[in-house]
C-alpha positions in Angstrom: 149.4 52.1 101.6 146.0 53.1 100.5 145.3 57.1 100.7 141.9 58.2 100.4 141.3 61.9 100.5 137.4 62.8 101.1 136.0 66.2 100.4 139.1 68.0 100.8 138.7 71.9 101.1 141.4 74.4 102.0 141.0 78.1 102.1 143.6 80.9 102.4 141.4 83.7 103.5 138.8 84.2 101.0 141.0 82.1 98.4 139.7 78.6 98.2 142.9 76.6 96.9 141.7 73.2 97.1 137.9 72.7 96.3 136.1 69.6 97.2 138.6 67.1 96.2 138.0 63.3 96.4 140.8 60.9 95.5 141.7 57.3 96.2 145.5 56.4 95.8 146.4 52.9 95.6 148.6 50.8 97.5 152.0 50.8 95.8 150.7 53.2 93.1 152.8 56.2 91.7 150.3 58.9 91.7 151.2 62.2 90.3 149.7 65.5 90.8 149.7 67.6 87.9 148.7 71.3 87.0 150.1 74.6 86.5 151.3 77.1 89.1 149.1 77.9 91.8 146.5 75.2 91.1 146.4 73.7 94.5 148.6 70.6 94.1 151.4 71.2 96.5 148.9 72.5 99.0 146.9 69.1 98.6 150.4 67.3 99.1 151.4 69.5 102.4 147.8 68.2 103.5 148.5 64.7 103.1 151.9 65.4 104.8 150.3 67.1 107.8 151.9 70.3 107.2 148.4 72.1 106.4 145.3 70.8 108.1 142.3 71.0 105.6 139.2 73.0 106.4 136.9 70.3 105.5 137.1 66.9 104.7 139.3 63.8 106.0 142.6 62.1 105.1 143.1 58.5 105.4 145.9 56.2 105.5 144.6 52.6 105.0 141.2 52.5 107.1 142.7 55.5 109.7 142.1 59.1 109.6 145.4 60.6 109.8 144.0 64.3 110.6 145.0 64.0 114.6 148.4 62.8 113.7 151.3 65.7 113.5 153.5 65.5 110.3 156.4 63.6 112.0 153.8 60.8 113.3 152.3 60.3 109.9 155.2 57.7 108.8 155.7 59.6 105.6 159.0 60.5 103.9 159.2 63.9 102.0 161.5 65.1 99.1 161.3 68.9 98.7 162.2 71.0 95.7 165.2 72.6 97.5 166.4 69.2 98.8 166.5 70.7 102.2 169.9 69.1 102.8 172.1 70.1 106.1 175.2 71.7 104.8 177.3 71.1 107.8 176.5 67.1 107.8 177.9 64.5 105.6 175.8 62.6 103.2 175.7 59.7 105.7 174.7 62.0 108.8 172.0 63.6 106.5 170.5 60.0 105.5 170.7 58.8 109.0 169.0 62.4 110.4 165.4 60.4 110.2 166.9 57.2 111.8 168.4 58.8 114.9 165.1 60.7 115.6 163.4 57.2 115.6 166.2 55.7 118.2 168.0 53.5 115.7 171.7 53.8 116.5 174.9 52.0 116.1 175.6 49.3 113.7 172.0 48.9 112.5 171.8 52.7 111.6 175.1 52.2 109.6 173.8 49.4 107.7 170.6 51.2 106.9 172.3 54.0 105.6 174.8 51.8 103.5 172.3 50.1 102.2 170.1 53.0 101.0 173.0 54.9 99.4 174.0 51.9 97.4 170.3 51.6 96.5 170.6 55.3 95.0 174.0 54.7 93.3 175.8 56.8 96.2 177.7 54.4 97.6 181.2 55.1 98.8 180.0 58.9 99.2 178.7 58.9 102.7 181.7 60.8 103.9 181.1 63.7 101.6 179.4 67.1 102.2 176.5 68.3 99.9 178.7 71.0 98.8 180.8 68.4 97.2 178.1 67.1 95.1 176.2 67.7 91.8 172.8 68.5 91.7 171.7 65.2 90.8 173.6 63.7 93.6 172.4 66.0 96.2 168.7 65.0 95.0 169.6 61.5 95.4 170.8 62.0 99.0 167.5 64.0 99.6 165.5 60.8 98.0 167.8 58.7 100.3 166.9 60.3 103.3 163.0 60.1 103.0 163.3 56.4 102.0 165.9 55.1 104.7 162.9 55.2 107.2 161.1 53.0 105.3 157.8 55.5 105.3 154.3 54.0 104.6 154.0 56.8 102.1 156.7 58.7 100.1 155.8 62.5 98.9 157.6 64.6 96.2 157.3 68.3 95.6 158.9 69.1 92.3 162.1 67.3 93.1 163.6 67.5 89.4 162.9 71.3 89.0 166.3 72.7 89.8 167.9 70.2 87.5 169.2 70.5 83.9 167.0 68.8 80.9 169.3 65.8 80.7 169.6 65.2 84.4 166.2 65.5 85.0 165.4 62.6 82.6 168.0 60.3 84.0 166.9 61.2 87.7 163.2 60.5 86.9 164.1 57.2 85.2 166.0 56.4 88.7 163.2 57.6 91.1 160.7 55.3 89.1 163.0 52.4 89.4 163.5 52.7 92.9 159.8 53.2 93.8 158.7 49.9 91.7 161.8 48.2 93.5 160.3 49.2 97.0 156.8 49.2 95.9 156.0 52.3 98.2 152.9 54.3 97.9 154.4 57.6 96.3 152.6 61.2 95.8 154.4 63.2 93.4 153.7 66.9 92.4 155.0 68.5 88.9 154.0 70.9 86.5 156.1 69.1 83.9 153.5 67.1 81.5 156.3 64.9 80.1 157.7 64.2 83.5 154.5 63.0 84.7 153.7 60.8 81.8 156.9 59.2 82.2 156.8 58.2 86.0 153.1 57.9 87.0 150.8 55.0 87.0 148.1 57.6 87.2 147.5 61.3 87.2 145.3 63.8 88.6 144.8 67.0 86.8 144.3 70.0 88.7 143.2 73.6 87.8 142.2 76.4 90.1 141.8 74.2 93.0 139.4 71.7 91.1 140.2 68.1 90.0 140.0 68.0 86.1 140.6 64.5 85.2 142.2 61.2 87.1 143.6 58.5 84.8 146.7 56.8 83.4 148.8 59.1 81.3 147.6 57.5 77.9 143.9 57.8 79.0 144.5 61.6 79.6 146.5 62.1 76.6 144.2 60.3 74.1 141.1 60.8 75.9 141.1 64.3 77.8 137.8 65.2 79.8 137.9 68.7 78.5 139.6 71.3 76.8 141.8 72.3 79.6 143.2 68.9 80.1 143.6 68.6 76.3 145.7 71.7 76.0 147.7 71.3 79.4 148.6 67.4 78.5 150.8 68.2 75.7 150.6 70.3 72.2 147.4 70.0 70.4 145.1 71.8 68.0 141.5 72.5 68.8 139.3 72.6 65.8 135.8 74.0 66.0 133.5 72.3 63.4 130.0 72.5 62.6 128.2 69.1 62.6 126.3 68.6 59.4 125.3 64.9 59.8 125.7 61.9 61.9 125.8 58.3 61.0 124.6 56.4 64.2 125.4 53.0 62.6 129.1 53.6 62.2 129.5 56.2 64.8 130.6 58.7 61.9 130.0 62.6 62.4 130.4 64.6 59.4 131.4 68.4 60.0 132.9 71.2 58.4 135.3 74.1 59.4 137.1 76.6 57.2 135.1 75.4 54.2 136.4 72.1 54.3 134.3 68.8 54.8 135.6 66.2 57.3 134.3 62.9 58.8 135.5 61.3 62.1 134.1 59.6 65.2 132.2 61.2 67.7 129.5 59.7 69.8 126.1 61.3 69.7 126.7 64.1 67.7 123.7 66.4 66.2 123.2 68.2 63.1 123.9 72.0 63.4 125.8 71.3 66.7 129.2 72.8 67.3 132.0 70.5 68.2 135.5 71.0 69.4 137.6 68.3 68.1 141.4 67.9 69.3 144.5 66.8 67.1 147.9 66.0 68.6 150.5 67.4 66.2 151.8 64.0 65.4 148.1 63.0 64.1 148.4 65.4 61.3 150.0 63.7 58.3 151.1 64.4 55.0 148.3 63.7 52.6 148.4 60.8 49.8 146.0 60.8 46.8 143.8 58.4 48.7 143.6 60.0 52.1 140.7 61.2 53.8 140.1 64.5 55.6 142.6 66.3 53.1 143.2 70.1 53.5 145.7 72.3 52.1 148.1 74.9 54.3 151.2 76.8 54.0 154.1 76.4 56.2 154.9 79.4 58.2 157.6 78.4 60.3 159.9 75.2 61.1 161.6 74.3 64.2 164.1 71.4 64.0 164.3 69.4 67.2 166.5 66.6 66.1 164.4 63.6 65.4 161.6 65.8 65.0 160.7 68.8 62.9 158.0 71.0 64.3 156.0 73.1 61.7 153.6 75.9 62.0 151.0 75.7 59.2 148.5 78.2 58.3 145.4 76.2 57.5 141.5 76.1 58.3 141.6 79.9 59.1 144.2 79.5 61.8 147.7 78.1 62.5 147.9 74.5 63.4 151.4 72.7 64.9 152.5 69.9 62.9 155.1 67.4 63.8 156.6 65.2 61.3 159.8 62.8 61.9 163.3 64.3 60.4 163.9 61.5 58.0 166.8 63.7 56.3 167.9 67.1 55.6 166.7 67.6 52.3 163.3 66.3 53.0 162.4 69.1 55.1 159.6 71.6 54.4 160.1 75.1 53.8 158.5 78.1 55.0 156.0 79.4 52.4 155.7 76.1 51.0 152.3 74.5 50.3 151.4 71.3 52.0 148.6 69.0 51.7 147.6 67.4 55.1 145.3 65.0 56.6 144.1 63.1 59.7 142.6 59.8 60.1 138.6 59.5 61.1 139.7 57.7 64.1 142.3 60.3 65.3 140.4 63.5 66.7 138.9 63.3 69.8 135.5 65.6 70.8 136.4 67.7 74.0 133.9 69.6 76.0 134.5 73.2 77.2 
């Protein structure tokens, strides 16, 4: 089911929380609304669900406007942040709730409940109560309840935020698997960048009610539309550089910052122009004798994260984050140690404010 949002505006009093948003979500797509708390993403999801009405604009499922339809007639399944399970009902009764509301009973209802519980790996647990389940199992029950009615659209509002880190990883993989198996259009809200990148076909970045960028996870990570998106979608360093020359034939920009000259690809730069370039922490590498874009720094801090060591390095008049693989304990850099670093000319991305 394709979802089209046309010029959506939502105000609460004098505060515009969703500001003229246009989106097209493809049939069968896993589409994520990503942004910091208060940016408008959950409000937008609730408008798609029918819990809130936009002040301006239209919402279409396929070619049909659904603004006139109440939430229970939009044929959507909703998974809430707190799961919203009925504590006095068994797992099977919770899952069957939506089927009963649609007049499905008896053996047909039983078969549908058993099938969906098996698909979320809860087969045989239908007689248990929510209090007898782990957080991850409760999340699966909420997902099964939303999916058993075979909705046209699945809506998920931060469904993993109450789980521990390890369980979040396994559950996001499970949600993605189920979504792909069913081919259901899914709109997913989160503020977790890694979670969004792991599950999404495309991501919409929101900030202060405005849509910042819509693209695949890789496109946003490697080619952010602006500084906010660059800094929100993973760690990065933004270096302010002064363009000294631009070679149109090669597409190479020559610039300097902190008294060090660099060259990198940037389209249409002009001498004297200030350019903000983005470097991800793993794009900054130990320099070899023939490395381009070399610069010196001093290690200030070190954080060991297992397969990665995160260094804070004082260089170019500021602190840079540098991520390096932890090959062995003896190879780690020490705080206070001087280090020669570099980046490839193809690595930096020029970002606008």
